C-alpha positions, 0 to 999 in steps of 0.5 A: 644582497650582500650588503644585508647586514644579517642577524647574530641570532644562531638560529636565525642565521641557520634559518638564513642559510636554510632558505637562501639557497632558494632565495639565490635560486630564484634570484638567478631565475627572474634577474637575467639579462635574457629570457626567463625560463619558465620551466627552471623558473617554476624549480625554483619556485617548487623549492622555495615554496617546500622550503618554507612550508617545510620549516621546523618552528613552521614559520613562526622564527620568520620576521619582517627582515626576513621576510623582506629578503625572501621578498625580494626575489619574489617582486621580481617575479611579480613584476613579469606576472603577465609573462609567467605560467600558471602555475609559476605565478601561482607558486610565487602568490602561495609563497606570498601567502606564507609571509603575509602569514608569519612575516606581515601577519600582524603590521603591514606597512602602508605603502606595501600594502596598497601595492599588493592589493593593487598586484593581488586585484589584477592576478585575479581579476585581469587588467581594465579591459583585458581578459583574465585567462588565469586557471582557478586555482591561480586565482584562488591562491591571489583571492587568499591572499589578499584574505590575509593581507586584509587580516593582517590590516585588521590586525594592525592599528587602523586601514593600513592605508587602504582607504587612501586610494578609494578607486583601487580598492572599489575595483578590489571589492569589485572584483571579489564580486565578479568572483563570487558571482561567476567562478566555476569553483566553490572553492574559489566562491568561497574566499571571494566571499569570505574576503568581502566579508573581511574588508567591508565589516572587519578593515572598514569598521570605522568607515560607515561611510567609505561602507555604505557607499559600497553597500548598494551594489555589494547587495546586489552583487550578492544577490544576484551572486546568490543564483535563484535561476531554473537552471543555476546551482550554487554550492551551499556552503556559498549560499550560507557565507553569502547570506551571512554577510548580508546580514552582517552588512545590514546590520552594520549599515542599517542598524537602528542605533546607527541611523538614529543621529543621521541628518535628515539632509546634508547640504554636501554633496557626493563627491565623485572624483578619480580618488575618492568615492564617499556617501553623506549618510542621511535619513534620507539616503538611509530610506532610499537604501532601506527600500532597495535593502528590502527587494533584495531581502525578499530574493534572499529569503527565498532561500528559506526552503532550500533543502540543505540546513546549514543554508535556512539556518543561515536564512533563520539567523538573517531573520533573527538580527535584521528584526533584532536590529533593523525593526525601524530601519526596515520595518517595510520588511518585517512582513517577508521577515517574519513571513519567513520566520513562520516558513522556518518553524514547520522547518523538517529539522525539528531543533530550528523549528522548535528554535524558528518557534520559540523566536517568534513567540518572545518577539510576538509577546514584545512587539506590538507590530509583530502581532499585526504583522504574524497577524496579516501572513496568516490573511495573506494565507487564507486569500491565497489558499483557493487560488494555489489549491487549483495549481498542480504544485503538491509541493506549493499546496501543502507549504501554504497549507503547512504555513497557515497551521502554524500561523492559525497556531500561533494567532491562538496562542497570542489571543489573536483568534477571532470567529470572524478568521476562523470563520475565514479560514473554514470558507477558504478552507472549503473554497479551495478543496471545491476549486481542486475538485473541480477537475476530478482526476481521482481514478477507480472512484466511481459507483458502478451496477453491483457484481456478485463475483466481482467483490469475491476477492476482498470478501475472500481477504477479509475471511482469511485475514480474520476481519480484514486487516484488524489490530486489535486495540488501534484505530486505523486511518482512511485512505483518502477519497478527496484528493487521493492520489499520492503526490497529494498526500502530504497535501490532504495531511496538512489539510488535516493537520489544519483543520485540527487545530481549527477544530482545537481553538474554541467551541465555534469551531463545533459550530463550523462543524455542525454548519458544515453537516448541514451543508452536506445534508442539503440534498440536491446539492453539488456532490462535490460541494456535500462530500466537502462540508462532509469531510471539513466537518468530519475532520474539525470534530476530530480536532474537537473530540482530540482536545476533549481527549488531551483534558480528560487525560489530565482531569477526571470528568467521569461526572461532568456531561460532555458538550451538548454542542458535541453531542448533537453534531455528532447525532447530526452527523451519525443519522446524516451518514445512516441516510447516504449508506442506506439511501444508495439509490440516489447514487446510482439512479445517475442523479449524481456523478458516479464518482462524486456518489462514492466520495460521499460513501466514503466519507459516511463511512468514516463519519459512522468509525469517528462516531464509533470512536467518540461513543466506544462500547455505548456504540453497542447499541446503535449496532441495530442500525448501522451495522447492516449498512457498513457491511452492504457496501463490504458489497459495492461496487467501488473498491474504494467504498469497499476499502473504506468498510473493511476498515470501518468494519474493523474500527467499530469492533475497536470501538466496541471492545470486540476481539475482531470484525468475525467476533462483532458479525457473530454477537449481532447475528440476528441483527444482519439476518432480520435486516437480508430478510427484510430486503428479501421480503420486500423483494429487493433485487439488489444485490447486496443482500447475498452478498452480505449473507455470503459474507457473513458466511465465509466469517462466521462459519457453518455455526450460522446456517441454522438461522437461515432458515427463513431466508432461503424460504425467501430464495426460493419465493425470488427465483419462483418470481425472477427465474428468467433473470439470469443475473440475479438467479447465479447470485442467489445461488452463488448464496445458496451454494456458500450455505451448503459448502459453510455446511459441508465444513459442519462437525459430523453432530451437526449433519446428524438425525435421529432421535434425540440426537443419536447418529445413524450413519450407516455402514457403507452401502457398496461390498466388493464382489469377491470369488467364492469356493463351494466351502464359501458357498455353502456357508452362505447359503446356510446362513441365508436360511437361517437368516430366514428362518430366525429374522434379526436386526443385527447384521451378519457376514453381509455386513462387511464381516462385522459379526459372523453368527446373530446373538437372539432370534425375533421369534421363541426357540425351536426345538431344533432335531437332533443332528446334522440336517440332510440338505445342509452339505447339497447346495442345490437343495438349499437354493431350493430352499431359499427360493420356495420358502420352507423352512423350519421356522415358522415367521408367522410366529413372529411379532411385526417389528415395531414401527421405526421412530421418525428421524429429528432433522437438524435445522442444518440438514433440512437447509441443505436438502431444501436446496438440493431438492430445488436444483433438479428446477434450475438444470435445464436453465438456458445459462450455461453459468447458471447450470455450472453453479447449480451441478456445483452446488448437487456436488457439494451437498451430495458428499454432506447430505449422504450419511442419511439414506433414508432422507437421501434416497428419496432427495437423489431420485428428485434431482437425479434425473437432471442430472444425468441429462447434463452429460450431454449437454452442448456446453463441454463445461456442464457435460465435465460438471455433470460427470462430478455431480453424478459421482458425488452422487454415486459414491455417496448413494452406494449400491442403491444406485445399481440399477440407474448405473445400468440404465445411464450407460448406453448415454454415458457410452455414447457421449464417450464414443463421440467426444472419443472420435477428436481424438482421431482413432475412429471407433473404439474397440477396434482400435490398436494402442499406438503408445503415444501419450493420449492427450498429445497436442496432436490429438484432440485437434491440436489443443491437446490437454486444452481441449473441451472434447479432451476434458469431457473425455478425461472426466467420463473416465473419472466419473466410471472409475470412481463408480465401480469402485462403489457401485456394483454392476453387472457383469453384463455392463462391465463386459460392455465397458472392457470392449469399449475401453479396450485400447485405453485401458494401459493408458488409463491405470486407475480405470484397468484397476477398477476394472481389475476387482471386478471383471479380471477375466475380461479386463485380462482378455480385453487386453490380450485381443488387443495385443493381437490374440492367441498366438502365445498359446492359452494362457494359465487356468486362474486358480479358483477354475482349476480346483474345479477341473476345468482346462484351459480350453474350457475357460478361455474357449468360453470366455473368447467364443 
């Protein structure tokens, strides 16, 4: 080293001085006679690498001579590379990489280059026949050195002498291919692919025969490196590099312009020796190689659906470049390449999809063969569609449908569309859908016997949401019923898009739609085929209508009649849909599978919605026929049919320019009522008619009730004729109950009766009992005598003190004697005068009162009265659910009707006996509901039912004592209050408040509590009540307070007696008794004894 001449330049001298210590230290470690110390050698290499990477100029001042100086110790390190640890060898390779990128960046000595290629190949791949156990990091450093070396050769002149040793170069290529395919590190895979690209594309660019010799093996190795197996996952960056390398190789070896002048054959044989491998390219070789290349490309083109956008972009570039440069050479692969371009036209990335579509369009316009390839792709996908639709791979189904849609659109643009092609496509779609529906997997789409109770949640949702899920001005989409599972959503959307393109293609699509409508109308045909034909017709017509709408946006065609064929197809679809919706017996009698029947009904509803969207406001004329069938299917048993009916109703409202479905029904209520009436008149016993009526009531509200008088008559007639049919009666009473509930919501004037709409609501019929002193008693007696002498109509103090004196007598005024009447202050004489009827007034001279004008009943009040009167005949029915329903109806009606005593009291006289009889019903729930009905009737009638309540009391007492025994206390009146909760779990058979007996026990007490506040009862009954309920008066606060208001003394005495009698002495005398001068013994002795 002392013999080397150092540069005189001061900067070079400083650089040399900076590098010298590291180089000397490395030389001292590697140039030793003894064994090498791995740790010291690693430290020396680390110091040299750190020095090289931290040079002030970044290595720009390094030249070949300094590089040779640095490489001298490194060369000795590489000679011993087999014995060096991975870290030491990696550091040496990193130092060599710095030298290649700086000192030898522009030129590498040919001999040195060949030696380095061989060395680095052995470092990366190991010696032939030996296993290479080097780390991934060491191999990565070696491959980077190879790539840097190749790039340095490219910057120089020629090929750096690398082709002089082809076997070694071939070993390098093989090693890099193995690294790309078998390396675990993504970085090593990328470096191997990058090194191969520089070597084969750049270094050997002037050696086409040598590159052609490597071409088949390299392409095959790269395809294997892609790793398209189910368990192999290749980093997407590696895939991008492989696809790009294959494209560059194919373009450089098989480009049309590069093989055009090749000879047909070559007499010279291919030389294969130990030192040279060379291929003599001919047309025959090109043809053979193109066949192998096609197979390789078909594997690579599978990456067109890779989830990474970069990979799909690389595949697009591969297809585009090969179609542009190798159209003749790889003509056999054109079909696969065009297919991939079409697939990429439907990519999820809009930029890539638009670029691919435009590329296909441009290439097709310039190349007739390309057009034929597009048409061949369409034919192929049409053929395979039925087979793919029978598989379970929804992604594959969606892909092929999207490709069909894109290809058909391209064929339409390129003028390749024919009637035969459209027919083939429509037939394939129909066949594929029928095949997909063969093993029906849909759940819940079925036709069952309808049930009123099962559809109430749906109808309630429709009412509460003001016409369902309606959004004003928007047409709502329908859920899929053909292949309607969630996993099949994408497939069906793609199929709709395909049929939409087909419908927009030409007028022939309308003929296809008409043909499918007529296929769907064939009675007795397979239901799946009819449903499929109807679905295809709907979507074809949608596409045709969409095209018409788009034309109307740009041209004013208001004076031009619409397409006659389109009108005919629309009319045929409308009447076919009506026939399916009105003749539901076909789907309920077992002639067709229930699921298929529900499917057809859903599609019929979609058809009506489509026709309404087409005709818009003009569709109002069709509501006479179309509205009831839609509302009718709101009561279908199938949830899917109900959902479709809701959406259809909202869409019709939007198309006909109604605010919502509620307004639609209200404006056309006459159509609906007539339709329901017709069904009831012919004794159509299907439950849909009552359900529709109930739904209309919930939607429209009380304003519909006045129109239902004839319907109520029809319902009564059906009940009379079919009263033994429990479900039918229950459904009809459900409707009657809805009528009553909605009527009860009416404003007071709706239920008002009287002449010319005058309100005749009566004053409250119950006056609370009062304790009168002597002065108040005399006042009331005088008032009674005066009222007897001068009868009047004005209310007096007896009418809740509204007016204290009369305003005008009926008869002529009498001359009153002067001075006070001597009997005015004697209560006994006043009683005798009132009893004997003697008075000063001459009532015989009074003119008879005029006959009251007969009341004028509103339609709503009349309907409610008739319905309530009907209930008495069904309260003894054997079905306890029906009895429950009827009792609830009575409870609701009593509140609405109770304000008019002249009409209500006769009705009360009719229903009261049957209602009170239900208090002793064997079904506890019926008895509980009877308590509520009795309460409502009693509260509405007031004191008029006082006698009836007295007669009812023994029955109530007997029933209550019967259920009270279950509480475990024995006879009421003898038990004592224990302080525990009435409904404790230890009582009532261990069920607590959930026991049926407890519910009846509580209902009876609640009933009596409310009756005590509304009806005046005699003292005897009140005393019996206090005695019966004595042990629970302190627990039932509401009952005790109600009794205290009418019988405070009895309640107090009963409570004291239950607490242990009079041990504490007599209680104080009440104030009103003290004023009379009565002592405590006289008062309480009379009560107790």
